[in-house]
C-alpha positions as CSV (number, residue, x, y, z in Angstrom):
1,M,-0.1,0.1,-0.2
2,T,2.6,2.3,0.1
3,G,3.1,2.5,-3.4
4,L,-0.6,3.3,-3.7
5,A,0.0,5.9,-0.8
6,S,2.9,7.5,-2.6
7,T,0.8,7.9,-5.8
8,R,-1.8,9.4,-3.9
9,E,0.6,11.8,-2.4
10,A,2.3,12.5,-5.5
11,L,-1.3,13.2,-7.0
12,L,-2.6,15.4,-4.2
13,A,0.6,17.3,-4.4
14,E,0.5,17.6,-8.2
15,A,-3.2,18.5,-7.7
16,L,-2.0,21.2,-4.7
17,G,0.3,22.5,-7.1
18,E,-2.0,23.0,-9.6
19,L,-4.6,24.6,-7.6
20,G,-2.0,27.1,-6.1
21,T,-0.9,28.2,-9.6
22,L,-4.5,28.5,-10.5
23,L,-5.5,30.5,-7.3
24,D,-2.5,32.7,-8.8
25,R,-3.7,33.0,-11.9
26,V,-7.5,34.0,-10.3
27,E,-5.6,36.8,-8.2
28,A,-3.9,37.9,-11.3
29,A,-7.0,37.9,-13.2
30,V,-8.7,39.8,-10.0
31,L,-5.9,42.1,-10.4
32,A,-6.6,42.6,-14.1
33,L,-9.9,42.9,-13.9
34,K,-10.0,45.5,-11.1
35,A,-7.3,47.7,-13.0
36,A,-9.6,47.3,-16.4
37,G,-12.2,48.3,-14.1
38,A,-10.3,51.2,-13.0
39,A,-9.0,52.0,-16.6
40,T,-13.0,51.6,-17.2
41,D,-14.1,54.1,-15.0
42,A,-11.4,56.6,-15.7
43,A,-12.4,56.1,-19.5
44,S,-15.8,56.5,-18.8
45,E,-15.1,59.9,-16.4
46,R,-13.1,60.9,-19.8
47,M,-16.2,60.4,-21.9
48,A,-18.5,62.3,-19.5
49,R,-16.1,65.3,-19.8
50,Q,-15.9,65.3,-23.0
51,A,-19.6,64.8,-24.2
52,E,-20.3,67.9,-21.7
53,E,-17.5,69.7,-23.5
54,A,-19.2,68.4,-26.7
55,D,-22.5,69.5,-25.6
56,R,-21.5,73.0,-24.6
57,H,-20.0,73.1,-28.3
58,I,-22.9,72.0,-29.5
59,L,-25.0,74.6,-28.2
60,A,-22.5,77.4,-28.8
61,L,-22.7,76.4,-32.6
62,V,-26.4,75.9,-32.4
63,E,-26.8,79.8,-30.7
64,G,-24.5,81.3,-33.3
65,A,-26.3,79.2,-36.2
66,K,-29.2,81.0,-34.7
67,V,-28.0,84.2,-34.8
68,H,-26.6,84.1,-38.2
69,T,-30.0,82.6,-39.6
70,A,-31.8,85.3,-38.0
71,R,-29.4,88.1,-39.1
72,H,-29.9,86.4,-42.6
73,I,-33.5,86.8,-42.4
74,A,-33.5,90.1,-41.1
75,A,-31.2,91.2,-44.1
76,H,-33.8,89.7,-46.5
77,A,-36.7,91.0,-45.4
78,A,-35.3,94.8,-45.2
79,R,-34.2,94.2,-48.7
80,A,-37.4,92.7,-49.7
81,M,-39.0,95.9,-47.8
82,R,-37.0,98.2,-49.6
83,Q,-37.8,96.3,-52.8
84,A,-41.4,96.5,-52.3
85,S,-41.5,100.2,-50.8
86,D,-39.5,101.4,-53.8
87,A,-41.8,99.5,-55.9
88,E,-44.7,101.1,-54.6
89,V,-43.1,104.7,-54.5
90,E,-42.7,104.2,-58.3
91,R,-46.5,103.2,-58.7
92,M,-47.8,106.1,-56.8
93,T,-45.0,108.4,-58.4
94,A,-46.6,107.3,-61.9
95,A,-50.4,107.3,-60.8
96,A,-49.8,111.3,-59.3
97,R,-48.3,111.8,-62.8
98,A,-51.0,110.6,-64.4
99,L,-53.6,112.1,-62.5
100,F,-51.5,115.1,-62.8
101,R,-51.8,115.3,-66.6
102,E,-55.3,114.3,-66.8
103,E,-56.1,117.1,-64.3
104,L,-54.1,119.5,-66.0
105,V,-55.2,119.0,-69.2
106,A,-59.0,118.9,-68.2
107,A,-58.5,122.3,-66.5
108,L,-56.4,123.7,-69.8
109,R,-59.1,122.5,-72.1
110,Q,-61.7,124.2,-69.6
111,Q,-59.8,127.6,-69.5
112,V,-59.9,127.5,-73.2
113,L,-63.4,126.7,-73.6
114,A,-64.2,129.5,-71.1
115,R,-61.9,132.4,-72.7
116,Q,-62.9,131.3,-76.3
117,E,-66.5,131.8,-74.6
118,T,-66.0,135.3,-73.1
119,A,-63.5,136.6,-75.8
120,P,-64.7,135.4,-79.3
121,F,-62.4,137.4,-81.2
122,V,-58.9,137.2,-79.6
123,L,-55.7,137.4,-82.2
124,S,-52.6,135.8,-82.1
125,W,-49.9,137.7,-81.1
126,K,-49.0,137.8,-85.2
127,A,-52.7,139.3,-86.1
128,A,-52.3,141.8,-83.3
129,L,-49.0,143.0,-84.4
130,W,-49.9,143.1,-87.9
131,T,-53.5,145.1,-86.8
132,H,-51.5,147.5,-84.8
133,L,-49.1,148.3,-87.5
134,A,-52.0,148.8,-90.1
135,A,-53.3,151.4,-87.1
136,C,-50.3,153.0,-87.2
137,A,-49.5,153.5,-90.9
138,T,-53.0,154.4,-91.3
139,A,-52.9,157.2,-88.7
140,S,-49.5,158.4,-90.0
141,L,-51.1,158.6,-93.6
142,A,-54.3,160.4,-92.1
143,T,-51.7,162.9,-90.4
144,W,-49.2,163.6,-93.4
145,A,-52.8,164.3,-95.5
146,L,-54.2,166.5,-92.9
147,V,-50.8,168.5,-92.8
148,T,-49.8,168.6,-96.4
149,L,-53.2,169.0,-98.3
């Protein structure tokens, strides 16, 4: 039985050695897992800080885009209002000119008709000049005839 006991002891010693190696590996794995957990925690914290920083950066970009968009819309609205205002001024000017022409022509026609009714025999300036010259010539001839005859 000594052979069996020594075999058993040898197997037991070998099993205890392997168990020690296995425990060393488990302890190393535990330490590696703890280190990996700490690294994961640190990475998680870095990621959280980076996410917060990215959020702030994105919010700043969004606010900048809002401001830029509002300015762009305001500039386009102002330009559209100027164009509409200019077009309206042009339309009102054209309407005022047309109305002024219509009213002026009507008033002038009315004045011409009124003058023709009150003074039916109004000579033009050329006819009036010839009439005046003829009257002067007649008066001069009559004066000469009275003086010399």
